[in-house]
C-alpha positions in Angstrom: 0.0 0.0 0.0 2.9 2.3 0.9 4.6 1.5 -2.4 1.5 2.3 -4.4 1.2 5.7 -2.7 4.8 6.5 -3.5 4.3 5.6 -7.2 1.1 7.7 -7.3 2.9 10.7 -5.8 5.8 10.2 -8.2 3.4 10.2 -11.2 1.7 13.4 -9.9 5.1 15.0 -9.5 6.0 14.3 -13.1 2.7 15.6 -14.4 3.0 18.7 -12.3 6.5 19.2 -13.6 5.3 19.1 -17.2 2.5 21.5 -16.5 5.0 23.9 -14.9 7.2 23.7 -18.0 4.3 24.4 -20.3 3.2 27.4 -18.2 6.7 28.7 -17.8 6.7 28.5 -14.0 10.5 28.3 -13.4 10.3 28.2 -9.6 8.0 25.2 -9.6 10.2 23.4 -12.1 13.3 24.0 -9.9 11.3 22.7 -6.9 10.4 19.5 -8.7 13.9 18.9 -9.8 15.1 19.3 -6.2 12.6 16.6 -5.3 14.4 14.3 -7.8 11.9 14.5 -10.7 13.6 13.2 -13.9 14.4 16.3 -16.0 13.7 14.2 -19.2 10.4 12.8 -18.0 7.7 12.8 -20.7 4.0 12.3 -21.2 2.3 9.5 -23.3 3.3 11.3 -26.6 6.9 11.6 -25.6 6.7 15.3 -24.9 9.0 16.4 -22.1 9.6 19.7 -20.2 12.0 21.0 -22.8 9.6 20.3 -25.7 6.7 22.0 -23.9 8.7 25.1 -22.8 10.1 25.4 -26.4 6.7 25.3 -28.0 5.4 28.2 -25.9 8.5 30.2 -26.1 9.6 30.1 -22.4 13.2 31.0 -23.0 14.1 31.2 -19.3 12.8 27.7 -18.7 14.5 26.3 -21.8 17.8 27.9 -20.7 17.5 26.5 -17.1 16.6 23.0 -18.3 19.6 22.9 -20.6 21.9 24.2 -17.9 20.7 21.4 -15.7 21.4 18.7 -18.2 18.2 18.3 -20.3 18.9 16.3 -23.5 18.7 18.9 -26.2 18.0 16.4 -28.9 15.5 14.2 -27.1 12.7 13.3 -29.4 8.9 12.6 -29.1 7.4 9.4 -30.3 7.0 11.0 -33.7 10.7 11.9 -33.8 10.3 15.6 -33.2 13.0 17.4 -31.1 12.7 20.6 -29.2 14.2 22.4 -32.3 11.5 20.9 -34.5 8.8 22.1 -32.1 10.3 25.6 -31.6 10.8 26.0 -35.4 7.2 25.0 -36.1 6.0 27.5 -33.5 8.2 30.3 -34.8 10.0 30.7 -31.5 13.1 32.5 -32.8 14.9 33.1 -29.5 14.3 29.5 -28.3 15.6 28.2 -31.7 18.8 30.3 -31.2 19.2 29.0 -27.6 18.7 25.4 -28.7 21.2 25.7 -31.6 23.7 27.4 -29.4 23.4 24.5 -27.0 24.2 21.9 -29.7 20.8 21.0 -31.1 21.1 19.0 -34.4 20.0 21.4 -37.1 19.3 18.7 -39.8 17.7 16.1 -37.6 14.7 14.5 -39.4 11.5 13.2 -37.7 9.7 9.9 -38.6 8.3 11.5 -41.8 11.5 13.2 -42.8 10.6 16.6 -41.5 13.5 18.9 -40.6 13.3 22.0 -38.3 13.9 24.0 -41.5 10.9 22.3 -43.3 8.7 23.1 -40.3 9.7 26.7 -40.2 9.2 27.1 -43.9 5.8 25.4 -43.8 4.5 27.9 -41.2 6.1 31.0 -43.0 8.6 31.8 -40.1 11.1 33.6 -42.3 13.3 34.7 -39.5 13.7 31.2 -38.2 14.3 29.9 -41.7 17.1 32.5 -42.2 18.7 31.6 -38.8 18.6 27.9 -39.5 20.1 28.4 -42.9 22.9 30.6 -41.5 23.7 27.8 -39.0 24.0 24.9 -41.4 20.5 23.8 -42.2 20.4 21.7 -45.4 17.5 22.8 -47.6 17.9 19.8 -49.9 16.7 17.4 -47.3 13.2 16.2 -48.3 10.3 14.5 -46.5 9.3 11.0 -47.2 6.8 12.4 -49.8 9.6 14.2 -51.6 8.8 17.8 -50.4 11.7 20.1 -49.7 11.3 23.3 -47.6 11.3 25.3 -50.9 8.5 23.1 -52.3 6.3 23.4 -49.3 6.8 27.2 -49.1 5.8 27.5 -52.7 2.8 25.3 -52.2 1.7 27.4 -49.3 2.3 30.7 -51.0 4.8 31.9 -48.4 6.6 34.4 -50.6 9.0 35.7 -47.8 10.3 32.2 -47.0 10.6 31.4 -50.7 12.7 34.5 -51.1 14.9 33.6 -48.2 15.5 30.1 -49.5 16.3 31.2 -53.0 18.6 34.0 -51.7 20.5 31.5 -49.5 20.8 28.9 -52.3 22.3 31.5 -54.7 24.4 33.6 -52.3 27.5 34.8 -54.0 26.3 33.6 -57.3 24.2 34.9 -60.2 20.6 35.1 -59.0 18.5 32.4 -60.7 14.7 32.2 -61.1 12.9 29.7 -58.9 12.4 27.2 -61.7 16.1 27.2 -62.3 16.8 26.4 -58.6 14.3 23.5 -58.7 16.0 22.2 -61.9 19.5 22.5 -60.3 18.3 20.6 -57.1 16.3 18.0 -59.1 13.4 19.1 -57.0 10.4 17.5 -58.8 7.8 18.7 -56.3 8.8 22.4 -56.6 9.1 22.1 -60.4 5.6 20.7 -60.7 4.2 23.3 -58.4 5.8 26.1 -60.3 4.6 24.8 -63.7 1.1 24.3 -62.4 1.0 28.0 -61.7 1.5 28.7 -65.4 5.2 29.2 -65.0 7.0 29.5 -68.4 9.1 26.3 -68.8 11.6 28.3 -70.9 12.1 31.2 -68.5 15.6 32.4 -68.9 18.3 33.5 -66.4 20.3 36.7 -66.8 22.8 34.6 -68.8 20.0 33.4 -71.1 19.8 29.8 -70.0 16.6 27.9 -69.4 15.8 25.4 -66.6 16.4 22.6 -69.2 19.9 23.9 -69.7 20.4 23.7 -65.9 18.9 20.2 -65.6 21.2 19.1 -68.5 24.2 20.5 -66.8 23.6 18.5 -63.6 22.2 15.4 -65.3 18.8 15.8 -63.6 16.6 13.6 -65.7 13.5 13.7 -63.4 13.1 17.5 -63.7 14.1 17.4 -67.4 11.3 15.1 -68.2 8.8 17.3 -66.3 10.0 20.3 -68.2 9.8 18.5 -71.6 6.3 17.2 -70.8 5.3 20.9 -70.2 6.7 21.7 -73.7 10.0 23.1 -72.8 12.0 23.7 -76.0 14.5 20.9 -76.3 16.4 22.9 -78.8 16.3 26.2 -77.0 19.2 28.3 -78.3 20.6 30.3 -75.4 23.4 32.8 -75.3 25.9 32.1 -78.1 23.5 29.5 -79.5 24.1 26.9 -76.8 21.4 24.2 -76.5 20.7 21.8 -73.7 22.4 19.0 -75.8 25.6 21.1 -75.9 25.6 21.4 -72.2 24.9 17.7 -71.5 27.6 16.7 -73.9 30.2 19.2 -72.5 29.7 17.9 -68.9 29.5 14.2 -69.9 25.9 13.6 -68.8 25.3 10.5 -70.9 21.8 10.0 -69.3 20.8 13.5 -70.4 22.2 13.1 -73.9 20.1 10.0 -74.4 17.0 11.7 -73.0 17.4 14.9 -75.1 18.0 12.9 -78.3 14.9 10.8 -77.7 12.9 13.9 -77.0 13.9 15.6 -80.3 17.2 17.4 -79.7 18.9 18.3 -83.0 22.2 16.6 -83.0 23.5 19.0 -85.8 22.9 22.2 -83.8 26.0 24.4 -83.6 27.0 27.2 -81.2 28.0 30.6 -82.4 31.5 29.3 -83.0 30.4 26.3 -84.9 30.5 23.7 -82.1 28.3 20.6 -82.3 27.5 18.4 -79.3 30.2 15.9 -80.5 32.8 18.6 -80.4 31.9 19.6 -76.9 32.1 15.9 -75.7 35.3 15.3 -77.5 37.1 18.3 -76.1 36.2 17.2 -72.6 37.1 13.6 -73.2 33.7 12.0 -72.6 34.0 8.8 -74.5 30.6 7.4 -73.6 28.9 10.5 -74.8 31.0 10.5 -78.0 29.9 6.9 -78.8 26.3 7.8 -78.1 26.4 10.8 -80.4 28.1 8.8 -83.2 25.5 6.0 -82.9 22.9 8.7 -83.4 24.6 10.0 -86.6 26.5 12.9 -85.2 28.3 14.8 -88.1 31.9 13.8 -87.5 33.1 15.9 -90.5 32.3 19.3 -89.1 35.4 21.4 -89.3 37.2 24.1 -87.5 40.7 24.6 -86.0 41.1 22.2 -83.2 43.1 21.3 -80.1 42.9 17.6 -79.1 44.2 16.6 -75.7 42.7 13.2 -75.2 44.5 10.4 -77.0 41.8 7.8 -76.6 39.2 10.3 -77.9 41.4 11.1 -80.9 41.7 7.4 -81.7 38.0 6.9 -81.3 37.2 9.7 -83.7 39.8 8.6 -86.2 38.5 5.1 -86.1 35.0 6.2 -86.8 36.2 8.6 -89.5 38.0 5.9 -91.4 35.2 3.4 -90.9 32.4 5.7 -92.0 33.8 8.9 -93.6 31.7 11.8 -94.8 29.1 11.0 -97.4 31.2 12.4 -100.2 34.5 10.9 -99.1 36.0 7.4 -100.0 36.1 4.9 -97.1 39.8 4.5 -97.5 42.8 6.4 -98.9 44.1 5.0 -102.1 46.9 6.2 -104.4 44.3 7.0 -107.1 41.7 8.5 -104.7 43.4 10.5 -102.0 41.0 11.7 -99.4 40.6 15.5 -99.2 38.8 15.2 -95.9 41.1 15.6 -92.9 40.0 13.9 -89.6 42.4 16.2 -87.7 40.2 19.1 -88.7 37.4 17.8 -86.6 36.5 20.8 -84.5 37.0 20.6 -80.8 36.8 23.5 -78.5 39.8 25.5 -77.4 41.0 25.2 -73.8 38.5 26.1 -71.0 34.9 25.4 -71.6 33.4 26.5 -74.9 35.7 29.0 -76.4 37.5 30.0 -79.6 40.4 32.4 -80.4 37.8 35.1 -81.3 35.1 34.5 -78.7 35.3 33.1 -75.2 32.1 31.6 -73.7 32.3 30.1 -70.3 29.6 27.8 -69.0 29.9 26.9 -65.4 27.4 26.4 -62.5 27.8 30.0 -61.5 26.8 31.4 -64.9 23.9 29.0 -65.7 
């Protein structure tokens, strides 16, 4: 009977402790702790004093609990930590306190929610900015594939969208939202943007479309969505660069296949006369070269060249002697000397796409 009474009082003490934490009654909390109440005690849902104080913004209680040894990353039954809860509630000062005390910024709950996702979902732009400044990864998605950017777009939280985009492009050329989604292969955000009548061929300041970006990074999923929404597979950007040129230059064989099957013109040339084959050859991407040759890439296109990859040269020479241009003989003979010179196959000059007259650089910072 005496043991039962002790257990009952102990249970009441724990409940009273949690109520005090939720109400922000620091004196009662300290009293309970002096009476040996477990600082990490929780209710049926796994909510403890730190969680409850964080939710309601009781910074003084949160600080005291952490100073007394409360587990900063303790989680509820759904996997939510105090940082998740404070971020969801927009408790900026509490969020700062938790992070300063070592809270994991990128911890994910059972459904894949991060503190950043929760703050973005509720339009808490100050919390979003703080978390990003302290290492939050906005690429982490939920089990359903939603990123913080995607949910902010879906909810129409313009301030949060702006903060996320600003952070993603800090120190770089500012890109439109659809370009960011293409870069991150964020299918949810891409679909949401396109559902809102977003132009699939919107261009960046450098003149590149989202499909150029997806091609650069080899992001097939987003590329397929863009093409299904009638993005121009042969869009000629600055200096006549097409998505196929980009994919070939960066050795994205998966994108080369996709673009060709979706109607990319293998003969398209840049301002300086470069075909996709030239771009792949200059960069030494043998798999892409073979793909392009199998699709009938014009190996006889000419310009002054610089060839640095021996295996690529041998591959091109082998194909040139085996096939030759339509008007050339298949082999040299004494009576029929070939006037077509394989060494004149045009490859780009050093550093990206460039020539002696014009220099065009394509890097992640410009597209």
